[in-house]
N, C-alpha and C positions, 0 to 999 in steps of 0.2 A: 419527451415523456418524463413525468415526475417519477422519482425513485420511491419505492415503498419505504415506509417509516424506518424499518430496520436498517436498510442501506443508507438512508439519509443520516441516521445516527452514526453509522460507520464513517461516512464522509466527514461528519462533524468531529468525530474522534481523531481522524487523520489530520484535520486542520488544527485541532488542539495540540496534537503531537508535533506538528510541523507548522507553527504559526507563520513562518516566513515562506512557506511552500516546501514541497518535497524536493530535496536536491537530486539532481539527475543520478548521482551514484547510488542513491537509495531506491530508485525505481525497481530495479531487478530484484533485490531481496524483499522489498515491500510486496510486490505482486506474487512472489513465491510464497511468502508468509500468508497473504490473503488466500492464495490458491489452496493452501493446505487446510484452510478453515472454512472456506465458502465455496459455492458452486462456481463453475466457469462462467455461467451467465451472470452471477452476482459480481464477480471480479470484473467482467467486461463492463457492466453498468457503472461500477465505481470508477473504472478507468475513464469511461466516456465523460462522467461528471467532472473528474479532475482535469481531463484534457480540455473540456469545454471552457473551463475557467483559466486556462493557461495560454501562453503565447503559442503560436504554431510550432516552433521548434520543440517546446516542452511537450506539446500534444504528440508530436511525432516520436519523441523519446519514450513517452508513456506507452504508446502502442508497440514500439519496438521491444520494450522491456517485457510486455506481455507475451509477445511472440517468442522471445528468448527463453522465457520460463518454461515453455513447452518443450524446448530442446536441450537446455542445460540446467544445471543445478548451481545456485549461488553458493558462495563460500559460507560455511557455518558462522564464521565471525561476522560477516555482513548481515546475515539474518538476525543474529543475536543483537547487533548494534541497533537495527531497526526495531526489533521486538522491545528492547529496553526503552528506546525513544517513545514508542507508542504507549508502553505501560506507564511511563512518566506523565503522559498526557491523558491518562485515564482509560486507555484502551482495554476493554474487558476480555478480549480474546487472547491477549499477549501477556505472558507472565514474565516478570523481570528475571534475569539470569540469577541463579543461586550462586553465591560465593561461599564455599565451605573451607 
């Protein structure tokens, strides 16, 4: 099933922020960040889209990261790293960390 235009643009921003693909260590904070800004249904649709374009091991890691987000909280530093990476790629929902 095709994603709605808004979710398609999010997948595009994710690919801009991670042109080589999302590293496995970023899955958990990435889906935690998405989950704080989007509905669970939207996050699942994005994960399915990313998993469908990945190798089977990555697809499994993506689905595991989503499951982990519902039980644990990622480190703030990991979320900040992912947020900054996405902001650099033009992600409109993530603001770069402020340095004061």
